[in-house]
C-alpha positions in Angstrom: -21.7 27.9 -2.0 -18.9 26.4 -4.4 -16.2 23.7 -3.3 -13.1 22.7 -5.1 -11.2 19.8 -4.4 -7.5 19.4 -5.5 -4.9 16.5 -4.6 -1.8 18.7 -3.0 0.2 15.8 -1.6 0.6 12.7 0.6 1.0 9.3 -0.8 -1.4 6.8 -2.7 -2.5 5.4 0.5 -2.9 8.5 2.2 -3.6 11.5 0.0 -3.9 15.0 1.0 -6.6 17.1 -0.6 -6.8 21.0 -0.6 -10.6 21.8 -0.2 -11.6 25.5 -1.0 -15.2 26.6 -0.3 -16.7 29.7 -1.3 -19.6 31.3 0.5 -21.0 34.7 0.6 -18.9 35.4 3.7 -15.7 34.8 1.9 -13.2 31.9 1.2 -12.3 29.1 3.3 -9.5 26.5 2.7 -8.9 23.3 4.5 -6.7 20.1 4.0 -8.4 16.8 4.4 -6.4 13.8 5.1 -7.5 10.8 3.0 -10.8 9.4 3.3 -10.7 10.0 7.2 -12.8 13.3 7.0 -10.3 15.1 9.4 -9.4 18.6 8.1 -6.4 20.9 9.3 -6.2 24.8 8.4 -2.5 24.1 7.4 -0.7 21.9 4.7 1.9 21.2 7.6 -0.8 19.7 9.9 -2.2 17.7 7.3 1.2 16.4 6.3 1.9 15.4 10.0 -1.2 13.7 10.0 -0.7 11.7 6.7 3.0 10.7 8.1 1.5 9.2 11.1 -1.3 7.4 9.5 1.2 6.0 7.0 3.4 4.7 9.8 0.4 3.2 11.4 -0.8 1.5 7.9 2.8 0.1 7.7 
């Protein structure tokens, strides 16, 4: 299994990372919001969560 991590958006305080994992069964792409460990199947979902976290952080 291999994993690739690439920053694809967000802010400095709440970055969004694209995580691609390749296994023998295929490839899985997830979007992770900052250091929360929360992953989404779509970039749009991750962007909405990052926006909410940014508002909470002030």
